[in-house]
C-alpha positions in Angstrom: -0.1 0.0 0.0 1.4 3.3 -1.0 0.6 6.6 0.7 -2.3 7.2 -1.9 -4.3 4.2 -0.5 -3.9 5.5 3.0 -4.8 9.0 1.8 -7.9 7.5 0.0 -9.1 6.0 3.3 -8.7 9.4 5.0 -10.5 11.2 2.2 -13.3 8.6 2.5 -13.4 9.2 6.4 -13.7 13.0 5.5 -16.7 12.4 3.3 -18.4 10.3 5.8 -17.9 13.0 8.4 -19.0 15.8 6.1 -22.2 13.9 5.2 -23.2 13.5 8.7 -22.3 16.9 9.8 -24.0 18.6 6.8 -27.1 16.6 7.1 -27.3 17.4 10.8 -26.9 21.2 10.2 -29.6 21.1 7.6 -31.9 19.4 10.0 -31.0 21.8 12.8 -31.8 24.9 10.6 -35.2 23.2 9.6 -36.0 22.4 13.1 -34.5 25.5 15.0 -38.0 26.9 16.1 -39.5 23.6 17.2 -36.2 22.0 18.6 -36.5 20.5 22.1 -34.5 18.0 24.2 -36.7 15.5 26.0 -35.9 12.1 27.4 -39.5 11.2 28.2 -40.8 8.4 26.2 -44.5 9.5 26.9 -44.1 12.7 25.4 -42.7 11.2 22.1 -45.7 11.1 19.5 -43.5 9.8 16.6 -42.7 6.4 18.4 -39.2 6.9 17.4 -37.6 7.4 20.8 -36.0 5.3 22.3 -36.1 2.9 19.2 -33.8 4.9 17.1 -31.0 5.6 19.6 -31.0 2.0 20.6 -30.8 0.9 17.0 -28.1 3.4 16.2 -26.0 2.4 19.2 -26.5 -1.3 18.1 -25.5 -0.4 14.6 -22.2 1.3 16.0 -21.4 -1.9 18.1 -22.3 -4.1 15.1 -20.0 -2.1 12.8 -17.0 -2.5 15.2 -17.6 -6.1 15.5 -17.8 -6.7 11.7 -14.5 -4.6 11.4 -12.9 -7.0 13.9 -14.3 -10.2 12.2 -13.3 -9.0 8.6 -9.8 -8.4 10.0 -9.8 -11.7 11.8 -10.8 -13.4 8.5 -7.5 -12.4 6.7 -5.5 -15.5 5.9 -2.4 -16.0 7.9 -0.2 -16.3 4.8 -1.5 -13.1 3.1 1.0 -10.7 1.8 0.9 -7.0 2.8 -1.2 -5.9 -0.2 -4.1 -8.4 0.6 -3.9 -7.4 4.4 -4.1 -3.8 3.4 -7.0 -4.4 1.0 -8.8 -6.4 3.8 -8.1 -3.4 6.2 -9.7 -1.0 3.8 -12.7 -3.1 3.2 -13.2 -3.4 6.8 -12.5 0.1 7.5 -15.4 1.1 4.9 -17.8 -1.5 6.4 -17.3 0.0 10.0 -17.7 3.7 8.7 -20.7 2.8 6.7 -22.3 1.4 9.8 -21.5 4.5 11.9 -22.8 6.8 9.1 -26.0 4.6 8.7 -26.7 5.0 12.5 -26.1 8.6 12.4 -28.2 9.2 9.3 -31.1 7.2 10.8 -31.1 9.2 13.9 -30.8 12.5 12.2 -34.0 11.7 10.3 -35.7 10.8 13.6 -34.6 14.4 14.7 -36.1 15.7 11.5 -39.3 14.1 12.3 -39.4 14.8 16.0 -37.4 17.8 16.6 -36.2 16.1 19.7 -32.5 16.9 19.9 -31.8 13.5 21.9 -31.5 12.0 18.4 -28.4 14.1 17.9 -26.6 12.1 20.4 -25.9 9.3 18.3 -24.3 11.2 15.5 -22.1 13.1 17.8 -20.9 9.7 19.1 -20.5 8.6 15.6 -18.3 11.6 14.6 -16.2 11.3 17.6 -15.7 7.6 16.9 -14.8 8.3 13.0 -12.3 10.9 14.2 -10.8 8.5 16.8 -10.6 5.6 14.2 -9.0 7.7 11.6 -6.5 5.5 9.7 -2.9 6.4 10.2 0.3 4.8 8.9 1.1 3.5 12.5 -2.3 2.5 13.2 -2.4 0.3 10.2 0.9 -1.2 10.9 0.0 -2.1 14.4 -3.3 -3.4 13.4 -2.0 -5.7 10.8 1.4 -6.5 12.5 3.2 -5.4 9.4 7.0 -5.9 9.6 9.8 -3.8 8.2 9.8 -4.7 4.5 6.0 -4.5 4.3 5.8 -1.2 6.1 7.7 0.5 3.3 4.6 -0.1 1.3 2.7 2.4 3.3 
């Protein structure tokens, strides 16, 4: 993997973050007069709370487990290029689950104007930033040795 593959993953991450933030900002602008923060299940007429936040958190956990499973399924004798391609696929799957959870909850906010739905997208943005692919992170995750690290 040359630096262009690492840069591509970082650009994909930026696109995921941009999509979540821009959609949240648009829904905030649309709901700015009616927006409220309410944890009461009884006051939710849409039926989305607490279902959407729980599903969102479940998708975040599921995406992380899929990432670990996909990395665990890499063959032992795989060369560095195969490992890096597997890492890229696992990274995209994890990021897609984070974005899916976020977008679902932002739609819940759009429908109900309850700001509690923006908690899951905030968590997802933080997780996306914390799991940003870096050269050293890929090396550590894939246990690459010296000759293979030069491909990064």
